N, CA, C and O atoms as a printed pandas DataFrame, in Angstrom:
     atom_number atom_name residue_name chain_id  residue_number  x_coord  y_coord  z_coord
0              1         N          MET        A               1   14.153    1.493   10.465
1              2        CA          MET        A               1   13.378    1.297    9.296
2              3         C          MET        A               1   12.340    0.217    9.489
3              4         O          MET        A               1   12.635   -0.830   10.065
4              5         N          SER        A               2   11.147    0.449    9.024
5              6        CA          SER        A               2   10.109   -0.530    9.191
6              7         C          SER        A               2   10.290   -1.748    8.183
7              8         O          SER        A               2   11.017   -1.642    7.195
8              9         N          THR        A               3    9.649   -2.812    8.459
9             10        CA          THR        A               3    9.723   -4.004    7.619
10            11         C          THR        A               3    8.991   -3.769    6.272
11            12         O          THR        A               3    9.414   -4.322    5.257
12            13         N          VAL        A               4    7.942   -2.989    6.240
13            14        CA          VAL        A               4    7.073   -2.803    5.057
14            15         C          VAL        A               4    7.023   -1.334    4.634
15            16         O          VAL        A               4    6.838   -0.417    5.433
16            17         N          SER        A               5    7.199   -1.181    3.340
17            18        CA          SER        A               5    7.037    0.171    2.722
18            19         C          SER        A               5    6.319   -0.017    1.375
19            20         O          SER        A               5    6.277   -1.115    0.820
20            21         N          THR        A               6    5.752    1.102    0.869
21            22        CA          THR        A               6    5.050    1.048   -0.361
22            23         C          THR        A               6    5.262    2.311   -1.150
23            24         O          THR        A               6    5.775    3.300   -0.626
24            25         N          HIS        A               7    4.876    2.286   -2.389
25            26        CA          HIS        A               7    5.062    3.387   -3.333
26            27         C          HIS        A               7    3.962    3.318   -4.347
27            28         O          HIS        A               7    3.834    2.292   -5.015
28            29         N          VAL        A               8    3.136    4.368   -4.511
29            30        CA          VAL        A               8    2.038    4.385   -5.472
30            31         C          VAL        A               8    2.295    5.439   -6.549
31            32         O          VAL        A               8    2.509    6.616   -6.259
32            33         N          LEU        A               9    2.267    4.966   -7.832
33            34        CA          LEU        A               9    2.354    5.810   -8.947
34            35         C          LEU        A               9    1.055    5.809   -9.762
35            36         O          LEU        A               9    0.555    4.744  -10.123
36            37         N          ASP        A              10    0.525    6.960  -10.045
37            38        CA          ASP        A              10   -0.639    7.079  -10.844
38            39         C          ASP        A              10   -0.276    7.066  -12.317
39            40         O          ASP        A              10    0.136    8.091  -12.859
40            41         N          THR        A              11   -0.417    5.956  -12.955
41            42        CA          THR        A              11    0.036    5.831  -14.325
42            43         C          THR        A              11   -0.770    6.573  -15.316
43            44         O          THR        A              11   -0.283    6.926  -16.390
44            45         N          SER        A              12   -2.006    6.821  -14.975
45            46        CA          SER        A              12   -2.881    7.643  -15.912
46            47         C          SER        A              12   -2.492    9.123  -15.957
47            48         O          SER        A              12   -2.743    9.799  -16.955
48            49         N          ARG        A              13   -1.890    9.620  -14.901
49            50        CA          ARG        A              13   -1.442   11.029  -14.850
50            51         C          ARG        A              13    0.041   11.160  -14.954
51            52         O          ARG        A              13    0.584   12.249  -15.145
52            53         N          GLY        A              14    0.713    9.991  -14.820
53            54        CA          GLY        A              14    2.191   10.111  -14.979
54            55         C          GLY        A              14    2.888   10.743  -13.787
55            56         O          GLY        A              14    3.881   11.450  -13.964
56            57         N          CYS        A              15    2.377   10.498  -12.529
57            58        CA          CYS        A              15    2.960   11.131  -11.398
58            59         C          CYS        A              15    2.769   10.324  -10.133
59            60         O          CYS        A              15    1.988    9.373  -10.156
60            61         N          PRO        A              16    3.404   10.627   -9.073
61            62        CA          PRO        A              16    3.208    9.975   -7.794
62            63         C          PRO        A              16    1.729   10.210   -7.372
63            64         O          PRO        A              16    1.122   11.237   -7.675
64            65         N          ALA        A              17    1.193    9.192   -6.655
65            66        CA          ALA        A              17   -0.189    9.376   -6.056
66            67         C          ALA        A              17   -0.074    9.835   -4.578
67            68         O          ALA        A              17    0.091    9.021   -3.670
68            69         N          GLU        A              18   -0.163   11.129   -4.381
69            70        CA          GLU        A              18   -0.002   11.705   -3.092
70            71         C          GLU        A              18   -1.293   11.707   -2.332
71            72         O          GLU        A              18   -2.348   11.967   -2.911
72            73         N          GLY        A              19   -1.244   11.411   -0.993
73            74        CA          GLY        A              19   -2.403   11.493   -0.142
74            75         C          GLY        A              19   -3.256   10.259   -0.089
75            76         O          GLY        A              19   -4.409   10.353    0.329
76            77         N          ILE        A              20   -2.780    9.136   -0.475
77            78        CA          ILE        A              20   -3.571    7.849   -0.415
78            79         C          ILE        A              20   -3.419    7.327    1.049
79            80         O          ILE        A              20   -2.300    7.102    1.510
80            81         N          ALA        A              21   -4.520    7.143    1.746
81            82        CA          ALA        A              21   -4.422    6.407    3.013
82            83         C          ALA        A              21   -4.091    4.917    2.810
83            84         O          ALA        A              21   -4.658    4.253    1.942
84            85         N          VAL        A              22   -3.167    4.416    3.629
85            86        CA          VAL        A              22   -2.777    3.076    3.519
86            87         C          VAL        A              22   -2.821    2.341    4.933
87            88         O          VAL        A              22   -2.400    2.891    5.950
88            89         N          GLN        A              23   -3.328    1.142    4.923
89            90        CA          GLN        A              23   -3.419    0.443    6.240
90            91         C          GLN        A              23   -2.724   -0.875    6.085
91            92         O          GLN        A              23   -2.851   -1.529    5.051
92            93         N          LEU        A              24   -1.988   -1.279    7.098
93            94        CA          LEU        A              24   -1.322   -2.567    7.160
94            95         C          LEU        A              24   -1.922   -3.399    8.275
95            96         O          LEU        A              24   -2.014   -2.956    9.420
96            97         N          ALA        A              25   -2.330   -4.611    7.927
97            98        CA          ALA        A              25   -2.919   -5.466    8.868
98            99         C          ALA        A              25   -2.363   -6.920    8.715
99           100         O          ALA        A              25   -1.938   -7.357    7.646
100          101         N          ARG        A              26   -2.403   -7.588    9.817
101          102        CA          ARG        A              26   -2.053   -9.097    9.714
102          103         C          ARG        A              26   -3.405   -9.797    9.497
103          104         O          ARG        A              26   -4.420   -9.516   10.134
104          105         N          VAL        A              27   -3.324  -10.741    8.532
105          106        CA          VAL        A              27   -4.469  -11.557    8.147
106          107         C          VAL        A              27   -4.569  -12.738    9.136
107          108         O          VAL        A              27   -3.545  -13.343    9.454
108          109         N          GLY        A              28   -5.672  -13.050    9.587
109          110        CA          GLY        A              28   -5.950  -14.160   10.453
110          111         C          GLY        A              28   -7.280  -14.023   11.216
111          112         O          GLY        A              28   -8.119  -13.172   10.920
112          113         N          GLU        A              29   -7.414  -14.866   12.167
113          114        CA          GLU        A              29   -8.593  -14.908   13.000
114          115         C          GLU        A              29   -8.246  -14.607   14.426
115          116         O          GLU        A              29   -7.802  -15.512   15.133
116          117         N          PRO        A              30   -8.418  -13.389   14.902
117          118        CA          PRO        A              30   -8.912  -12.291   14.185
118          119         C          PRO        A              30   -7.857  -11.498   13.466
119          120         O          PRO        A              30   -6.669  -11.624   13.765
120          121         N          SER        A              31   -8.275  -10.674   12.512
121          122        CA          SER        A              31   -7.288   -9.806   11.797
122          123         C          SER        A              31   -6.775   -8.806   12.809
123          124         O          SER        A              31   -7.476   -8.380   13.726
124          125         N          GLU        A              32   -5.523   -8.453   12.603
125          126        CA          GLU        A              32   -4.877   -7.516   13.539
126          127         C          GLU        A              32   -4.398   -6.211   12.824
127          128         O          GLU        A              32   -3.563   -6.289   11.923
128          129         N          HIS        A              33   -4.893   -5.072   13.199
129          130        CA          HIS        A              33   -4.375   -3.840   12.576
130          131         C          HIS        A              33   -2.968   -3.510   13.177
131          132         O          HIS        A              33   -2.710   -3.570   14.379
132          133         N          ILE        A              34   -2.071   -3.146   12.168
133          134        CA          ILE        A              34   -0.677   -2.947   12.540
134          135         C          ILE        A              34   -0.383   -1.532   12.492
135          136         O          ILE        A              34    0.126   -0.975   13.465
136          137         N          ALA        A              35   -0.691   -0.862   11.340
137          138        CA          ALA        A              35   -0.277    0.524   11.211
138          139         C          ALA        A              35   -1.086    1.206   10.094
139          140         O          ALA        A              35   -1.712    0.552    9.260
140          141         N          ASP        A              36   -1.046    2.568   10.116
141          142        CA          ASP        A              36   -1.681    3.395    9.110
142          143         C          ASP        A              36   -0.590    4.388    8.543
143          144         O          ASP        A              36    0.333    4.769    9.262
144          145         N          GLY        A              37   -0.716    4.764    7.333
145          146        CA          GLY        A              37    0.166    5.793    6.732
146          147         C          GLY        A              37   -0.544    6.430    5.579
147          148         O          GLY        A              37   -1.629    6.002    5.186
148          149         N          THR        A              38    0.080    7.481    5.021
149          150        CA          THR        A              38   -0.476    8.208    3.966
150          151         C          THR        A              38    0.696    8.465    2.962
151          152         O          THR        A              38    1.790    8.837    3.386
152          153         N          THR        A              39    0.471    8.273    1.675
153          154        CA          THR        A              39    1.526    8.465    0.725
154          155         C          THR        A              39    1.974    9.936    0.657
155          156         O          THR        A              39    1.119   10.820    0.620
156          157         N          ASP        A              40    3.221   10.212    0.641
157          158        CA          ASP        A              40    3.738   11.606    0.618
158          159         C          ASP        A              40    3.719   12.102   -0.814
159          160         O          ASP        A              40    3.177   11.435   -1.695
160          161         N          ALA        A              41    4.324   13.305   -1.064
161          162        CA          ALA        A              41    4.401   13.949   -2.367
162          163         C          ALA        A              41    5.099   13.073   -3.403
163          164         O          ALA        A              41    4.887   13.256   -4.602
164          165         N          ASP        A              42    5.902   12.153   -2.977
165          166        CA          ASP        A              42    6.596   11.211   -3.881
166          167         C          ASP        A              42    5.846    9.903   -4.060
167          168         O          ASP        A              42    6.318    8.993   -4.741
168          169         N          GLY        A              43    4.587    9.810   -3.397
169          170        CA          GLY        A              43    3.801    8.643   -3.461
170          171         C          GLY        A              43    4.209    7.560   -2.549
171          172         O          GLY        A              43    3.703    6.446   -2.691
172          173         N          ARG        A              44    5.069    7.781   -1.636
173          174        CA          ARG        A              44    5.667    6.816   -0.801
174          175         C          ARG        A              44    5.212    6.864    0.671
175          176         O          ARG        A              44    4.976    7.923    1.252
176          177         N          VAL        A              45    5.101    5.594    1.256
177          178        CA          VAL        A              45    5.005    5.466    2.648
178          179         C          VAL        A              45    6.230    4.614    3.045
179          180         O          VAL        A              45    6.241    3.392    2.892
180          181         N          GLY        A              46    7.200    5.273    3.532
181          182        CA          GLY        A              46    8.480    4.554    3.830
182          183         C          GLY        A              46    8.580    3.941    5.204
183          184         O          GLY        A              46    9.449    3.097    5.426
184          185         N          ASP        A              47    7.769    4.309    6.096
185          186        CA          ASP        A              47    7.788    3.822    7.485
186          187         C          ASP        A              47    6.339    3.293    7.914
187          188         O          ASP        A              47    5.592    3.963    8.627
188          189         N          LEU        A              48    6.044    2.149    7.461
189          190        CA          LEU        A              48    4.710    1.612    7.698
190          191         C          LEU        A              48    4.842    0.376    8.684
191          192         O          LEU        A              48    5.101   -0.762    8.291
192          193         N          GLY        A              49    4.654    0.697    9.900
193          194        CA          GLY        A              49    4.678   -0.391   10.869
194          195         C          GLY        A              49    5.985   -0.518   11.596
195          196         O          GLY        A              49    6.862    0.329   11.420
196          197         N          PRO        A              50    6.148   -1.485   12.364
197          198        CA          PRO        A              50    7.343   -1.668   13.231
198          199         C          PRO        A              50    8.523   -2.183   12.414
199          200         O          PRO        A              50    8.395   -2.596   11.262
200          201         N          GLU        A              51    9.670   -2.135   13.071
201          202        CA          GLU        A              51   10.936   -2.728   12.460
202          203         C          GLU        A              51   10.842   -4.226   12.304
203          204         O          GLU        A              51   11.397   -4.792   11.362
204          205         N          ASP        A              52   10.139   -4.882   13.228
205          206        CA          ASP        A              52   10.064   -6.301   13.156
206          207         C          ASP        A              52    8.593   -6.800   13.121
207          208         O          ASP        A              52    7.746   -6.406   13.923
208          209         N          LEU        A              53    8.371   -7.635   12.201
209          210        CA          LEU        A              53    7.062   -8.319   12.126
210          211         C          LEU        A              53    7.299   -9.785   12.049
211          212         O          LEU        A              53    8.229  -10.219   11.369
212          213         N          PRO        A              54    6.447  -10.624   12.759
213          214        CA          PRO        A              54    6.620  -12.049   12.741
214          215         C          PRO        A              54    6.118  -12.538   11.348
215          216         O          PRO        A              54    5.300  -11.895   10.690
216          217         N          PRO        A              55    6.683  -13.764   10.928
217          218        CA          PRO        A              55    6.267  -14.349    9.654
218          219         C          PRO        A              55    4.745  -14.553    9.659
219          220         O          PRO        A              55    4.127  -14.843   10.683
220          221         N          GLY        A              56    4.187  -14.389    8.474
221          222        CA          GLY        A              56    2.687  -14.532    8.423
222          223         C          GLY        A              56    2.189  -13.860    7.083
223          224         O          GLY        A              56    2.943  -13.388    6.233
224          225         N          THR        A              57    0.860  -13.886    7.021
225          226        CA          THR        A              57    0.153  -13.251    5.878
226          227         C          THR        A              57   -0.317  -11.824    6.273
227          228         O          THR        A              57   -0.949  -11.652    7.315
228          229         N          TYR        A              58   -0.018  -10.848    5.474
229          230        CA          TYR        A              58   -0.357   -9.430    5.763
230          231         C          TYR        A              58   -1.165   -8.890    4.622
231          232         O          TYR        A              58   -1.203   -9.451    3.526
232          233         N          ARG        A              59   -1.832   -7.752    4.916
233          234        CA          ARG        A              59   -2.620   -7.072    3.905
234          235         C          ARG        A              59   -2.326   -5.568    3.906
235          236         O          ARG        A              59   -2.285   -4.937    4.962
236          237         N          LEU        A              60   -2.136   -5.039    2.790
237          238        CA          LEU        A              60   -2.037   -3.606    2.531
238          239         C          LEU        A              60   -3.323   -3.178    1.832
239          240         O          LEU        A              60   -3.696   -3.717    0.790
240          241         N          THR        A              61   -4.020   -2.147    2.463
241          242        CA          THR        A              61   -5.265   -1.623    1.830
242          243         C          THR        A              61   -5.095   -0.136    1.519
243          244         O          THR        A              61   -4.727    0.655    2.387
244          245         N          PHE        A              62   -5.358    0.215    0.315
245          246        CA          PHE        A              62   -5.086    1.521   -0.212
246          247         C          PHE        A              62   -6.494    2.136   -0.480
247          248         O          PHE        A              62   -7.300    1.529   -1.185
248          249         N          ALA        A              63   -6.795    3.372    0.095
249          250        CA          ALA        A              63   -8.097    4.023   -0.048
250          251         C          ALA        A              63   -8.082    4.843   -1.356
251          252         O          ALA        A              63   -7.897    6.060   -1.325
252          253         N          THR        A              64   -8.269    4.196   -2.453
253          254        CA          THR        A              64   -8.086    4.830   -3.771
254          255         C          THR        A              64   -9.317    5.719   -4.082
255          256         O          THR        A              64   -9.168    6.720   -4.783
256          257         N          ALA        A              65  -10.517    5.384   -3.583
257          258        CA          ALA        A              65  -11.732    6.175   -3.952
258          259         C          ALA        A              65  -11.471    7.699   -3.541
259          260         O          ALA        A              65  -11.779    8.613   -4.305
260          261         N          GLU        A              66  -10.944    7.898   -2.414
261          262        CA          GLU        A              66  -10.740    9.305   -1.949
262          263         C          GLU        A              66   -9.758    9.998   -2.841
263          264         O          GLU        A              66   -9.946   11.149   -3.236
264          265         N          TYR        A              67   -8.678    9.263   -3.162
265          266        CA          TYR        A              67   -7.653    9.861   -4.042
266          267         C          TYR        A              67   -8.265   10.211   -5.413
267          268         O          TYR        A              67   -8.119   11.344   -5.870
268          269         N          PHE        A              68   -8.904    9.321   -6.034
269          270        CA          PHE        A              68   -9.520    9.627   -7.327
270          271         C          PHE        A              68  -10.557   10.702   -7.274
271          272         O          PHE        A              68  -10.669   11.490   -8.212
272          273         N          ALA        A              69  -11.357   10.769   -6.162
273          274        CA          ALA        A              69  -12.293   11.873   -6.004
274          275         C          ALA        A              69  -11.568   13.265   -5.960
275          276         O          ALA        A              69  -12.001   14.265   -6.533
276          277         N          ARG        A              70  -10.471   13.219   -5.250
277          278        CA          ARG        A              70   -9.736   14.548   -5.193
278          279         C          ARG        A              70   -9.103   14.926   -6.445
279          280         O          ARG        A              70   -8.875   16.116   -6.662
280          281         N          THR        A              71   -8.785   13.992   -7.323
281          282        CA          THR        A              71   -8.246   14.323   -8.651
282          283         C          THR        A              71   -9.289   14.504   -9.694
283          284         O          THR        A              71   -8.958   14.780  -10.847
284          285         N          GLY        A              72  -10.574   14.358   -9.336
285          286        CA          GLY        A              72  -11.731   14.524  -10.249
286          287         C          GLY        A              72  -11.800   13.430  -11.342
287          288         O          GLY        A              72  -12.194   13.652  -12.487
288          289         N          THR        A              73  -11.397   12.271  -10.900
289          290        CA          THR        A              73  -11.385   11.091  -11.787
290          291         C          THR        A              73  -12.347   10.026  -11.352
291          292         O          THR        A              73  -12.288    9.556  -10.215
292          293         N          ASP        A              74  -13.265    9.624  -12.270
293          294        CA          ASP        A              74  -14.116    8.430  -11.938
294          295         C          ASP        A              74  -13.262    7.190  -11.955
295          296         O          ASP        A              74  -12.417    7.021  -12.834
296          297         N          ALA        A              75  -13.473    6.335  -11.006
297          298        CA          ALA        A              75  -12.636    5.101  -10.924
298          299         C          ALA        A              75  -13.485    3.957  -10.585
299          300         O          ALA        A              75  -14.541    4.095   -9.968
300          301         N          PHE        A              76  -13.027    2.817  -10.987
301          302        CA          PHE        A              76  -13.748    1.542  -10.761
302          303         C          PHE        A              76  -13.464    0.864   -9.471
303          304         O          PHE        A              76  -14.356    0.225   -8.913
304          305         N          PHE        A              77  -12.249    0.966   -8.956
305          306        CA          PHE        A              77  -11.907    0.353   -7.733
306          307         C          PHE        A              77  -11.904    1.323   -6.525
307          308         O          PHE        A              77  -11.052    2.210   -6.474
308          309         N          PRO        A              78  -12.790    1.185   -5.598
309          310        CA          PRO        A              78  -12.782    2.094   -4.450
310          311         C          PRO        A              78  -11.617    1.874   -3.472
311          312         O          PRO        A              78  -11.255    2.752   -2.688
312          313         N          GLU        A              79  -11.084    0.739   -3.551
313          314        CA          GLU        A              79   -9.847    0.377   -2.728
314          315         C          GLU        A              79   -9.014   -0.658   -3.439
315          316         O          GLU        A              79   -9.511   -1.401   -4.286
316          317         N          VAL        A              80   -7.783   -0.703   -3.102
317          318        CA          VAL        A              80   -6.890   -1.790   -3.621
318          319         C          VAL        A              80   -6.371   -2.464   -2.333
319          320         O          VAL        A              80   -5.888   -1.824   -1.398
320          321         N          SER        A              81   -6.511   -3.842   -2.357
321          322        CA          SER        A              81   -6.042   -4.646   -1.229
322          323         C          SER        A              81   -5.138   -5.658   -1.705
323          324         O          SER        A              81   -5.445   -6.393   -2.643
324          325         N          ILE        A              82   -3.993   -5.732   -1.078
325          326        CA          ILE        A              82   -2.908   -6.675   -1.532
326          327         C          ILE        A              82   -2.534   -7.516   -0.311
327          328         O          ILE        A              82   -2.140   -6.995    0.733
328          329         N          GLN        A              83   -2.670   -8.849   -0.478
329          330        CA          GLN        A              83   -2.212   -9.732    0.602
330          331         C          GLN        A              83   -0.867  -10.294    0.114
331          332         O          GLN        A              83   -0.659  -10.585   -1.064
332          333         N          PHE        A              84    0.019  -10.424    1.091
333          334        CA          PHE        A              84    1.356  -10.926    0.804
334          335         C          PHE        A              84    1.866  -11.790    1.974
335          336         O          PHE        A              84    1.398  -11.611    3.098
336          337         N          CYS        A              85    2.769  -12.678    1.753
337          338        CA          CYS        A              85    3.371  -13.559    2.747
338          339         C          CYS        A              85    4.759  -12.973    3.161
339          340         O          CYS        A              85    5.631  -12.797    2.311
340          341         N          LEU        A              86    4.935  -12.697    4.373
341          342        CA          LEU        A              86    6.115  -12.251    4.962
342          343         C          LEU        A              86    6.805  -13.493    5.576
343          344         O          LEU        A              86    6.384  -14.014    6.609
344          345         N          ALA        A              87    7.871  -13.940    4.903
345          346        CA          ALA        A              87    8.427  -15.199    5.384
346          347         C          ALA        A              87    9.751  -14.903    6.154
347          348         O          ALA        A              87   10.119  -15.650    7.061
348          349         N          ASP        A              88   10.421  -13.862    5.800
349          350        CA          ASP        A              88   11.723  -13.641    6.442
350          351         C          ASP        A              88   11.542  -12.330    7.278
351          352         O          ASP        A              88   11.466  -11.241    6.709
352          353         N          PRO        A              89   11.480  -12.444    8.528
353          354        CA          PRO        A              89   11.296  -11.198    9.382
354          355         C          PRO        A              89   12.433  -10.318    9.357
355          356         O          PRO        A              89   12.289   -9.175    9.789
356          357         N          SER        A              90   13.616  -10.720    8.880
357          358        CA          SER        A              90   14.736   -9.803    8.845
358          359         C          SER        A              90   14.809   -9.043    7.547
359          360         O          SER        A              90   15.591   -8.097    7.451
360          361         N          ALA        A              91   14.000   -9.420    6.498
361          362        CA          ALA        A              91   14.063   -8.683    5.250
362          363         C          ALA        A              91   13.084   -7.538    5.172
363          364         O          ALA        A              91   12.138   -7.418    5.950
364          365         N          HIS        A              92   13.373   -6.681    4.161
365          366        CA          HIS        A              92   12.523   -5.508    3.944
366          367         C          HIS        A              92   11.519   -5.888    2.818
367          368         O          HIS        A              92   11.900   -6.489    1.814
368          369         N          TYR        A              93   10.226   -5.520    3.013
369          370        CA          TYR        A              93    9.229   -5.850    1.985
370          371         C          TYR        A              93    8.677   -4.500    1.423
371          372         O          TYR        A              93    7.988   -3.751    2.115
372          373         N          HIS        A              94    9.007   -4.242    0.169
373          374        CA          HIS        A              94    8.503   -3.063   -0.520
374          375         C          HIS        A              94    7.514   -3.445   -1.547
375          376         O          HIS        A              94    7.823   -4.221   -2.451
376          377         N          LEU        A              95    6.279   -2.903   -1.438
377          378        CA          LEU        A              95    5.237   -3.247   -2.351
378          379         C          LEU        A              95    4.746   -2.103   -3.118
379          380         O          LEU        A              95    3.835   -1.417   -2.656
380          381         N          PRO        A              96    5.320   -1.820   -4.348
381          382        CA          PRO        A              96    4.806   -0.709   -5.188
382          383         C          PRO        A              96    3.506   -0.997   -5.816
383          384         O          PRO        A              96    3.182   -2.164   -6.036
384          385         N          VAL        A              97    2.708    0.035   -6.130
385          386        CA          VAL        A              97    1.474   -0.127   -6.831
386          387         C          VAL        A              97    1.444    0.839   -8.028
387          388         O          VAL        A              97    1.663    2.040   -7.870
388          389         N          LEU        A              98    1.181    0.324   -9.172
389          390        CA          LEU        A              98    1.008    1.175  -10.325
390          391         C          LEU        A              98   -0.528    1.254  -10.521
391          392         O          LEU        A              98   -1.188    0.232  -10.714
392          393         N          LEU        A              99   -1.059    2.438  -10.470
393          394        CA          LEU        A              99   -2.526    2.604  -10.331
394          395         C          LEU        A              99   -3.075    3.484  -11.479
395          396         O          LEU        A              99   -2.435    4.461  -11.866
396          397         N          SER        A             100   -4.234    3.144  -12.009
397          398        CA          SER        A             100   -4.976    3.947  -12.913
398          399         C          SER        A             100   -6.455    3.744  -12.559
399          400         O          SER        A             100   -6.764    2.902  -11.716
400          401         N          PRO        A             101   -7.387    4.500  -13.188
401          402        CA          PRO        A             101   -8.788    4.402  -12.783
402          403         C          PRO        A             101   -9.456    3.002  -12.946
403          404         O          PRO        A             101  -10.409    2.659  -12.246
404          405         N          PHE        A             102   -8.898    2.209  -13.916
405          406        CA          PHE        A             102   -9.541    0.943  -14.167
406          407         C          PHE        A             102   -8.676   -0.299  -14.152
407          408         O          PHE        A             102   -9.035   -1.363  -14.657
408          409         N          THR        A             103   -7.479   -0.097  -13.526
409          410        CA          THR        A             103   -6.583   -1.225  -13.357
410          411         C          THR        A             103   -5.468   -0.788  -12.302
411          412         O          THR        A             103   -5.233    0.389  -12.026
412          413         N          TYR        A             104   -4.841   -1.837  -11.772
413          414        CA          TYR        A             104   -3.683   -1.682  -10.949
414          415         C          TYR        A             104   -2.860   -2.883  -10.964
415          416         O          TYR        A             104   -3.372   -3.985  -11.168
416          417         N          THR        A             105   -1.522   -2.720  -10.745
417          418        CA          THR        A             105   -0.657   -3.780  -10.684
418          419         C          THR        A             105    0.302   -3.591   -9.474
419          420         O          THR        A             105    0.484   -2.482   -8.972
420          421         N          THR        A             106    0.901   -4.715   -9.032
421          422        CA          THR        A             106    1.841   -4.602   -7.915
422          423         C          THR        A             106    2.873   -5.678   -8.094
423          424         O          THR        A             106    2.731   -6.636   -8.854
424          425         N          TYR        A             107    3.923   -5.448   -7.338
425          426        CA          TYR        A             107    5.065   -6.507   -7.405
426          427         C          TYR        A             107    5.846   -6.290   -6.176
427          428         O          TYR        A             107    5.639   -5.301   -5.473
428          429         N          ARG        A             108    6.782   -7.221   -5.875
429          430        CA          ARG        A             108    7.700   -7.041   -4.775
430          431         C          ARG        A             108    8.908   -6.270   -5.240
431          432         O          ARG        A             108    9.709   -6.770   -6.029
432          433         N          GLY        A             109    9.043   -5.033   -4.746
433          434        CA          GLY        A             109   10.150   -4.198   -5.027
434          435         C          GLY        A             109   11.327   -4.387   -4.232
435          436         O          GLY        A             109   11.446   -5.390   -3.528
436          437         N          SER        A             110   12.232   -3.468   -4.295
437          438        CA          SER        A             110   13.513   -3.522   -3.524
438          439         C          SER        A             110   13.649   -2.294   -2.660
439          440         O          SER        A             110   14.640   -2.149   -1.945
């Protein structure tokens, strides 16, 4: 199991957000690309990157413009970018996103 996973729910449609491209990168100089994934029919990317990541700051970037274009929805945010601190390399980090055309929220899930 990878250290990082995510789940995107489209709160405006009341369903999982399928087909969103997600990128995981380590933040720093230089930034380091780690992995790519795409949300499945349940809105999840359960295996994003390696099993072990060193402590540090990471970024998840969600390509929301393409998703909203496919659903025929005008949207304000062309992408969602979330930076988070990975302090415990033995822990699992799940970052859900609740998404709508004009807002989003996230939290550390389980």
